[in-house]
PyMOL CGO cylinders between C-alpha atoms (Angstrom):
from pymol import cmd
from pymol.cgo import CYLINDER

trace = [
    CYLINDER, 0.00, 0.00, 0.00, 0.98, 3.55, -0.46, 0.3, 1, 1, 1, 1, 1, 1,
    CYLINDER, 0.98, 3.55, -0.46, 2.24, 5.59, 2.46, 0.3, 1, 1, 1, 1, 1, 1,
    CYLINDER, 2.24, 5.59, 2.46, -0.32, 8.25, 1.59, 0.3, 1, 1, 1, 1, 1, 1,
    CYLINDER, -0.32, 8.25, 1.59, -3.56, 6.36, 1.10, 0.3, 1, 1, 1, 1, 1, 1,
    CYLINDER, -3.56, 6.36, 1.10, -5.73, 9.44, 1.20, 0.3, 1, 1, 1, 1, 1, 1,
    CYLINDER, -5.73, 9.44, 1.20, -4.61, 10.80, -2.18, 0.3, 1, 1, 1, 1, 1, 1,
    CYLINDER, -4.61, 10.80, -2.18, -5.08, 7.54, -4.10, 0.3, 1, 1, 1, 1, 1, 1,
    CYLINDER, -5.08, 7.54, -4.10, -1.48, 7.14, -5.29, 0.3, 1, 1, 1, 1, 1, 1,
    CYLINDER, -1.48, 7.14, -5.29, -0.16, 3.76, -6.32, 0.3, 1, 1, 1, 1, 1, 1,
    CYLINDER, -0.16, 3.76, -6.32, 2.84, 1.86, -5.00, 0.3, 1, 1, 1, 1, 1, 1,
    CYLINDER, 2.84, 1.86, -5.00, 5.05, 3.09, -7.83, 0.3, 1, 1, 1, 1, 1, 1,
    CYLINDER, 5.05, 3.09, -7.83, 7.83, 5.23, -6.32, 0.3, 1, 1, 1, 1, 1, 1,
    CYLINDER, 7.83, 5.23, -6.32, 8.26, 8.79, -7.47, 0.3, 1, 1, 1, 1, 1, 1,
    CYLINDER, 8.26, 8.79, -7.47, 11.25, 9.01, -9.84, 0.3, 1, 1, 1, 1, 1, 1,
    CYLINDER, 11.25, 9.01, -9.84, 14.25, 10.80, -8.40, 0.3, 1, 1, 1, 1, 1, 1,
    CYLINDER, 14.25, 10.80, -8.40, 14.98, 13.79, -10.59, 0.3, 1, 1, 1, 1, 1, 1,
    CYLINDER, 14.98, 13.79, -10.59, 18.60, 13.97, -9.41, 0.3, 1, 1, 1, 1, 1, 1,
    CYLINDER, 18.60, 13.97, -9.41, 19.43, 10.31, -10.02, 0.3, 1, 1, 1, 1, 1, 1,
    CYLINDER, 19.43, 10.31, -10.02, 22.77, 10.18, -11.81, 0.3, 1, 1, 1, 1, 1, 1,
    CYLINDER, 22.77, 10.18, -11.81, 23.62, 6.52, -11.19, 0.3, 1, 1, 1, 1, 1, 1,
    CYLINDER, 23.62, 6.52, -11.19, 24.72, 5.70, -14.72, 0.3, 1, 1, 1, 1, 1, 1,
    CYLINDER, 24.72, 5.70, -14.72, 26.77, 8.81, -15.42, 0.3, 1, 1, 1, 1, 1, 1,
    CYLINDER, 26.77, 8.81, -15.42, 30.15, 7.28, -14.51, 0.3, 1, 1, 1, 1, 1, 1,
    CYLINDER, 30.15, 7.28, -14.51, 29.39, 4.20, -16.57, 0.3, 1, 1, 1, 1, 1, 1,
    CYLINDER, 29.39, 4.20, -16.57, 28.43, 6.33, -19.58, 0.3, 1, 1, 1, 1, 1, 1,
    CYLINDER, 28.43, 6.33, -19.58, 31.62, 8.39, -19.24, 0.3, 1, 1, 1, 1, 1, 1,
    CYLINDER, 31.62, 8.39, -19.24, 33.69, 5.20, -19.03, 0.3, 1, 1, 1, 1, 1, 1,
    CYLINDER, 33.69, 5.20, -19.03, 32.07, 3.70, -22.11, 0.3, 1, 1, 1, 1, 1, 1,
    CYLINDER, 32.07, 3.70, -22.11, 32.50, 6.96, -24.05, 0.3, 1, 1, 1, 1, 1, 1,
    CYLINDER, 32.50, 6.96, -24.05, 36.17, 7.16, -23.02, 0.3, 1, 1, 1, 1, 1, 1,
    CYLINDER, 36.17, 7.16, -23.02, 36.80, 3.55, -24.05, 0.3, 1, 1, 1, 1, 1, 1,
    CYLINDER, 36.80, 3.55, -24.05, 35.18, 4.06, -27.46, 0.3, 1, 1, 1, 1, 1, 1,
    CYLINDER, 35.18, 4.06, -27.46, 37.08, 7.33, -27.93, 0.3, 1, 1, 1, 1, 1, 1,
    CYLINDER, 37.08, 7.33, -27.93, 40.37, 5.63, -27.04, 0.3, 1, 1, 1, 1, 1, 1,
    CYLINDER, 40.37, 5.63, -27.04, 39.81, 2.89, -29.61, 0.3, 1, 1, 1, 1, 1, 1,
    CYLINDER, 39.81, 2.89, -29.61, 39.00, 5.45, -32.31, 0.3, 1, 1, 1, 1, 1, 1,
    CYLINDER, 39.00, 5.45, -32.31, 42.04, 7.54, -31.31, 0.3, 1, 1, 1, 1, 1, 1,
    CYLINDER, 42.04, 7.54, -31.31, 44.34, 4.51, -31.62, 0.3, 1, 1, 1, 1, 1, 1,
    CYLINDER, 44.34, 4.51, -31.62, 43.00, 3.82, -35.11, 0.3, 1, 1, 1, 1, 1, 1,
    CYLINDER, 43.00, 3.82, -35.11, 43.41, 7.51, -36.00, 0.3, 1, 1, 1, 1, 1, 1,
    CYLINDER, 43.41, 7.51, -36.00, 46.99, 7.48, -34.68, 0.3, 1, 1, 1, 1, 1, 1,
    CYLINDER, 46.99, 7.48, -34.68, 47.85, 4.42, -36.76, 0.3, 1, 1, 1, 1, 1, 1,
    CYLINDER, 47.85, 4.42, -36.76, 46.32, 5.90, -39.91, 0.3, 1, 1, 1, 1, 1, 1,
    CYLINDER, 46.32, 5.90, -39.91, 47.91, 9.33, -39.49, 0.3, 1, 1, 1, 1, 1, 1,
    CYLINDER, 47.91, 9.33, -39.49, 51.28, 7.81, -38.61, 0.3, 1, 1, 1, 1, 1, 1,
    CYLINDER, 51.28, 7.81, -38.61, 51.11, 5.78, -41.81, 0.3, 1, 1, 1, 1, 1, 1,
    CYLINDER, 51.11, 5.78, -41.81, 50.29, 8.97, -43.75, 0.3, 1, 1, 1, 1, 1, 1,
    CYLINDER, 50.29, 8.97, -43.75, 53.15, 10.85, -42.08, 0.3, 1, 1, 1, 1, 1, 1,
    CYLINDER, 53.15, 10.85, -42.08, 55.70, 8.07, -42.46, 0.3, 1, 1, 1, 1, 1, 1,
    CYLINDER, 55.70, 8.07, -42.46, 57.06, 9.53, -45.70, 0.3, 1, 1, 1, 1, 1, 1,
    CYLINDER, 57.06, 9.53, -45.70, 57.80, 12.82, -43.96, 0.3, 1, 1, 1, 1, 1, 1,
    CYLINDER, 57.80, 12.82, -43.96, 59.38, 11.03, -41.04, 0.3, 1, 1, 1, 1, 1, 1,
    CYLINDER, 59.38, 11.03, -41.04, 61.69, 9.03, -43.33, 0.3, 1, 1, 1, 1, 1, 1,
    CYLINDER, 61.69, 9.03, -43.33, 62.74, 11.82, -45.71, 0.3, 1, 1, 1, 1, 1, 1,
    CYLINDER, 62.74, 11.82, -45.71, 63.47, 14.63, -43.27, 0.3, 1, 1, 1, 1, 1, 1,
    CYLINDER, 63.47, 14.63, -43.27, 65.96, 14.79, -40.46, 0.3, 1, 1, 1, 1, 1, 1,
    CYLINDER, 65.96, 14.79, -40.46, 65.06, 13.53, -37.02, 0.3, 1, 1, 1, 1, 1, 1,
    CYLINDER, 65.06, 13.53, -37.02, 64.88, 17.06, -35.62, 0.3, 1, 1, 1, 1, 1, 1,
    CYLINDER, 64.88, 17.06, -35.62, 62.76, 18.48, -38.46, 0.3, 1, 1, 1, 1, 1, 1,
    CYLINDER, 62.76, 18.48, -38.46, 60.29, 15.60, -38.40, 0.3, 1, 1, 1, 1, 1, 1,
    CYLINDER, 60.29, 15.60, -38.40, 59.73, 15.79, -34.65, 0.3, 1, 1, 1, 1, 1, 1,
    CYLINDER, 59.73, 15.79, -34.65, 59.61, 19.53, -34.09, 0.3, 1, 1, 1, 1, 1, 1,
    CYLINDER, 59.61, 19.53, -34.09, 56.85, 22.03, -34.45, 0.3, 1, 1, 1, 1, 1, 1,
    CYLINDER, 56.85, 22.03, -34.45, 56.52, 21.83, -38.22, 0.3, 1, 1, 1, 1, 1, 1,
    CYLINDER, 56.52, 21.83, -38.22, 57.00, 18.09, -38.57, 0.3, 1, 1, 1, 1, 1, 1,
    CYLINDER, 57.00, 18.09, -38.57, 54.77, 15.11, -39.00, 0.3, 1, 1, 1, 1, 1, 1,
    CYLINDER, 54.77, 15.11, -39.00, 54.46, 14.37, -35.30, 0.3, 1, 1, 1, 1, 1, 1,
    CYLINDER, 54.46, 14.37, -35.30, 52.40, 17.52, -34.89, 0.3, 1, 1, 1, 1, 1, 1,
    CYLINDER, 52.40, 17.52, -34.89, 49.95, 16.26, -37.52, 0.3, 1, 1, 1, 1, 1, 1,
    CYLINDER, 49.95, 16.26, -37.52, 49.75, 12.84, -35.86, 0.3, 1, 1, 1, 1, 1, 1,
    CYLINDER, 49.75, 12.84, -35.86, 49.24, 14.35, -32.41, 0.3, 1, 1, 1, 1, 1, 1,
    CYLINDER, 49.24, 14.35, -32.41, 46.58, 16.86, -33.40, 0.3, 1, 1, 1, 1, 1, 1,
    CYLINDER, 46.58, 16.86, -33.40, 44.58, 14.39, -35.48, 0.3, 1, 1, 1, 1, 1, 1,
    CYLINDER, 44.58, 14.39, -35.48, 44.71, 11.77, -32.73, 0.3, 1, 1, 1, 1, 1, 1,
    CYLINDER, 44.71, 11.77, -32.73, 43.57, 14.29, -30.12, 0.3, 1, 1, 1, 1, 1, 1,
    CYLINDER, 43.57, 14.29, -30.12, 40.84, 15.63, -32.38, 0.3, 1, 1, 1, 1, 1, 1,
    CYLINDER, 40.84, 15.63, -32.38, 39.57, 12.11, -33.07, 0.3, 1, 1, 1, 1, 1, 1,
    CYLINDER, 39.57, 12.11, -33.07, 39.49, 11.35, -29.33, 0.3, 1, 1, 1, 1, 1, 1,
    CYLINDER, 39.49, 11.35, -29.33, 37.65, 14.54, -28.40, 0.3, 1, 1, 1, 1, 1, 1,
    CYLINDER, 37.65, 14.54, -28.40, 35.07, 14.35, -31.18, 0.3, 1, 1, 1, 1, 1, 1,
    CYLINDER, 35.07, 14.35, -31.18, 34.38, 10.67, -30.53, 0.3, 1, 1, 1, 1, 1, 1,
    CYLINDER, 34.38, 10.67, -30.53, 34.13, 11.17, -26.76, 0.3, 1, 1, 1, 1, 1, 1,
    CYLINDER, 34.13, 11.17, -26.76, 31.68, 14.05, -27.08, 0.3, 1, 1, 1, 1, 1, 1,
    CYLINDER, 31.68, 14.05, -27.08, 29.60, 12.21, -29.68, 0.3, 1, 1, 1, 1, 1, 1,
    CYLINDER, 29.60, 12.21, -29.68, 29.49, 8.94, -27.75, 0.3, 1, 1, 1, 1, 1, 1,
    CYLINDER, 29.49, 8.94, -27.75, 28.68, 10.68, -24.47, 0.3, 1, 1, 1, 1, 1, 1,
    CYLINDER, 28.68, 10.68, -24.47, 25.89, 12.67, -26.12, 0.3, 1, 1, 1, 1, 1, 1,
    CYLINDER, 25.89, 12.67, -26.12, 24.47, 9.52, -27.71, 0.3, 1, 1, 1, 1, 1, 1,
    CYLINDER, 24.47, 9.52, -27.71, 24.60, 7.49, -24.49, 0.3, 1, 1, 1, 1, 1, 1,
    CYLINDER, 24.60, 7.49, -24.49, 23.06, 10.34, -22.49, 0.3, 1, 1, 1, 1, 1, 1,
    CYLINDER, 23.06, 10.34, -22.49, 20.27, 10.74, -25.02, 0.3, 1, 1, 1, 1, 1, 1,
    CYLINDER, 20.27, 10.74, -25.02, 19.64, 7.00, -24.93, 0.3, 1, 1, 1, 1, 1, 1,
    CYLINDER, 19.64, 7.00, -24.93, 19.54, 7.00, -21.11, 0.3, 1, 1, 1, 1, 1, 1,
    CYLINDER, 19.54, 7.00, -21.11, 17.12, 9.94, -21.01, 0.3, 1, 1, 1, 1, 1, 1,
    CYLINDER, 17.12, 9.94, -21.01, 14.87, 8.26, -23.54, 0.3, 1, 1, 1, 1, 1, 1,
    CYLINDER, 14.87, 8.26, -23.54, 14.97, 5.00, -21.58, 0.3, 1, 1, 1, 1, 1, 1,
    CYLINDER, 14.97, 5.00, -21.58, 14.19, 6.78, -18.29, 0.3, 1, 1, 1, 1, 1, 1,
    CYLINDER, 14.19, 6.78, -18.29, 11.32, 8.75, -19.74, 0.3, 1, 1, 1, 1, 1, 1,
    CYLINDER, 11.32, 8.75, -19.74, 9.60, 5.69, -21.20, 0.3, 1, 1, 1, 1, 1, 1,
    CYLINDER, 9.60, 5.69, -21.20, 6.22, 5.19, -19.59, 0.3, 1, 1, 1, 1, 1, 1,
    CYLINDER, 6.22, 5.19, -19.59, 4.53, 1.86, -20.09, 0.3, 1, 1, 1, 1, 1, 1,
    CYLINDER, 4.53, 1.86, -20.09, 0.94, 2.59, -20.90, 0.3, 1, 1, 1, 1, 1, 1,
    CYLINDER, 0.94, 2.59, -20.90, -1.67, 1.10, -23.12, 0.3, 1, 1, 1, 1, 1, 1,
    CYLINDER, -1.67, 1.10, -23.12, -2.25, 3.03, -26.30, 0.3, 1, 1, 1, 1, 1, 1,
    CYLINDER, -2.25, 3.03, -26.30, -5.52, 2.73, -28.15, 0.3, 1, 1, 1, 1, 1, 1,
    CYLINDER, -5.52, 2.73, -28.15, -5.30, 2.63, -31.91, 0.3, 1, 1, 1, 1, 1, 1,
    CYLINDER, -5.30, 2.63, -31.91, -8.11, 3.82, -34.11, 0.3, 1, 1, 1, 1, 1, 1,
    CYLINDER, -8.11, 3.82, -34.11, -8.84, 1.29, -36.81, 0.3, 1, 1, 1, 1, 1, 1,
    CYLINDER, -8.84, 1.29, -36.81, -10.93, 2.40, -39.70, 0.3, 1, 1, 1, 1, 1, 1,
    CYLINDER, -10.93, 2.40, -39.70, -12.90, 0.10, -41.90, 0.3, 1, 1, 1, 1, 1, 1,
    CYLINDER, -12.90, 0.10, -41.90, -13.83, -2.52, -39.33, 0.3, 1, 1, 1, 1, 1, 1,
]
cmd.load_cgo(trace, "trace")
């Protein structure tokens, strides 16, 4: 029975509006997906920059204007974009799942 029988409420508990139980899990999943994408981006950009790394001197290839800058920025960009996108998607999915209300819906059928 409900604690407040006089108002006719059911036994279903009131949803907690500040419940953030799955936030850490969603951040962890987004970080793992972003790390996998960043590793793939690092391998691809390193393969693209290999010609520059082999033809220039060690100092020129690894300084500010070299290929390592390209590899680093593209890897970081891939991680950030993937993390933000995955976290947005997982948050949207969680909000949609939390807001789902099981109720019977009547459909109007014409022609019967």
